[in-house]
N, C-alpha and C positions, 0 to 999 in steps of 0.2 A: 710097722711106721710107726715112729719116735711120737709120743705126744708132750706139746708144750704149754702150759698155761701162763698167759701173759694179762699179768695186773697191773693197768695202769688209768688211770681218771680222762688222761689226753684222749679224746675219741679219735681224733686223727690220727694221733701215732699209735695206738692199739690197733685201729684199722690196718694202718699201714706195714706193720710188724706181723700182723695178721697174715696177708697176702705173701710179703715176703716169706714166709717160714712154709706156707702152702707150694709155693712156687720152688722150694726146695726140699719138699718132699716128706715135710712134717705136717704131723695134724693139731692145729693150733686151737686152743679154748682163750675166749676172749672174757676177763671182768672186768666192770666199771670201777670197782672201790676195791680195798684190802679185806673187809669183811667179806663180801662173796667171794672173792679172791681165794680167802681163806678156806671159806666150807669147800668151795667149788676143789680145790687141795686135797682135802680129806676125803672128799667124795669119790675124785675120778682117778688118784693117784697118777697125775702126770709122770712124766720123766725127767721133766725141769721146769722150773719156774722163773719166770722174769715179771721182777715186781718192783714199781717203780718207788723211790725212796719217799715221797713226798705226797701223801694221797690225805685226804681230809679223813677225820674218821681211824682205821687203822692203817698206821704207814705201814712201808716195806720192813722197815728195822723189827716192827710188831707183828708183820707178818711171818719173817724170820725167827723171832723168839718164840712164835706160838707153835709154827711147824716144829720147832727141834723138840719144846716141852713135850708136845703128842707123841715124840717117838719118832718123826718120819724124819729119813735121811735123804729125801729128794733134793736134787740140786739145787740150788738157787743164785740165780745172778740179780743184782741189784741195780737199778737204772737211776741215776742223779743227775740232777742239771749241775753245769758247768759253774753257777756261783754258790750251788750247796756247800756249808760247811760240814764237812763228812770224817769222822775218824774213821779212816778206813781198816786200822787194826781191830778197831772196837767192833766194826760190823762184822770183818770176818770172825771174830770169836763170839758174835752172835748167833752164829750158824750159817754167814752166805757165804758160796763159793767164789765167787767173783763179784767185781762192779765193772760198771760201765758207766762212763762220762757224756751226758748228750750235749751237744749234737753229736752223734756218733754215723759213721757210714755204715752201710751194709755189708760190707766183705768184714769189717771191724765184729761187728756184731754176730756174724755167721763165724766166723774163726770162734770168736770167744765161747758161743754156744757148743759147738764142735769139740772142742779142747775139754769144757766142763763133761760133757757127755763122755767122751774119751776115759777120764779120770774116773769116773763114775760107774764105768763097765764091768760088771761082775767079772770073777775072774774064768768062769766057765767060758767066757767067750774071748780069751784072750789068746787063743790058738784056733785058728780058720783055717778048712781044706779044703780042697778043691781038685779033683783028676787025682793025678800024685805029688800035688803042692801043698804043702803044708805054710801056712805065716803066724809066726810067733809076735803078736802085735807086742808083747811086754819087751820081748829082747831084743827087736826088731830085726829076726831073721827069718830068709825064705828059702825053704827046703824041697829040693825034687829028688824024689827016692832017697832022700835022707841026707842028699850033698848039698851044702851050703850053695846058695846063689847070690853073690854081689849085686845089691843095690843102691844107688843114689838117694838122697833122704827124697827128694820130689818123687821119684820111682816108687818108693815103697809106700808113700804117704798116697798116691794115684792109687795104689794097687788096694791100699786100706779103704779107700773111698769105695771104690769099685765093689769090696768085698762084702761092704756093710749096706750097700744097695744094688741086692742083685735084683736082676729081672726089671730095672726100670731104664726108662728112656731119660739118658743124662745129656743134656745141655752141654756145649764146650763153656760159655759162660759159666755155668753149673760148675763144674769141674773146676775152673781159672778160680771161681773164689773161694772155694772150699779148700781146695790141694793148696793153693800158692798164697792165698789169704790176701788180706787189703793193704799189706809193706811193698808188694812188689805187682809190676803191671805187666806181665805176657800178654803176649798174643796167642788167637788161638791154634797158631800152628806150633808154641810149645805143646798144647795140647795133644796134638795130632803126633809130634815127636817120641813124646815119652808113648803115645798108645804102642807106637810102632816098635819099642825097646821092652813093653811089656809082653808084646807077642812072640818078639826072637828071645825072649827069656824061658817064656812058662807054657806057649804053643805048641801040642803036638808037631804042625804042619804050621809055621808063621805066614804063609802067604794064604792060607787057607783056614783062617781062624776058627773057632770053635767057642768060646769062652768071652773073648773081647771083642765083641760085634761093633761093625761100623749100622750109623741109622743114617742115611742119606736124606742131608738138608737137615737135620737134628744133634747128633752128635753119637754116643756109644751107649752100648748096652753090655752089661754083666752076665753072662749066662754059665752058671756054675756046673 
């Protein structure tokens, strides 16, 4: 389970993001100011930091600078209010990996988080395998017994999400938000149709799946 540190002095927003992250399968830790958040980042080594730009005391930009100065390469997403004067290039040069402007939708936030985590993934996780299937995340190739299998963009993204969340109950809404993102609004039947296609391409017996299992009333579970 990936660990995300949320640093924001807005208690309501901080708690809301924490609940969202828990619902999406992450382990959130919440900090109410920059100094506390910086110390927590050094102590617990999270997989990603969400830091508000404007905080009393130690700001989000200062958190970025201090973490990078300490040698930590933890991915950082900075949250900024709509009216903030922000030099985005300077912010990225200070060490932030991305920024997102408030107010933001939950789909946008999760899409940004997952994109940054994918970019930060170590090379050792770039090729994942199960049964007789190999999935090259970097080159976006799927091999079955060494033979290429053609995948659409959405099919590949869905497969990747399953691979990165093994043996977890995944709701259809969670899959929609994480795979299709905040810019498109397909319905849950889209998920079902794509799971059927994954079974047809990857299961030994598509009508009796062993890897992409249906959890009735919930969604799906991937079993390597």
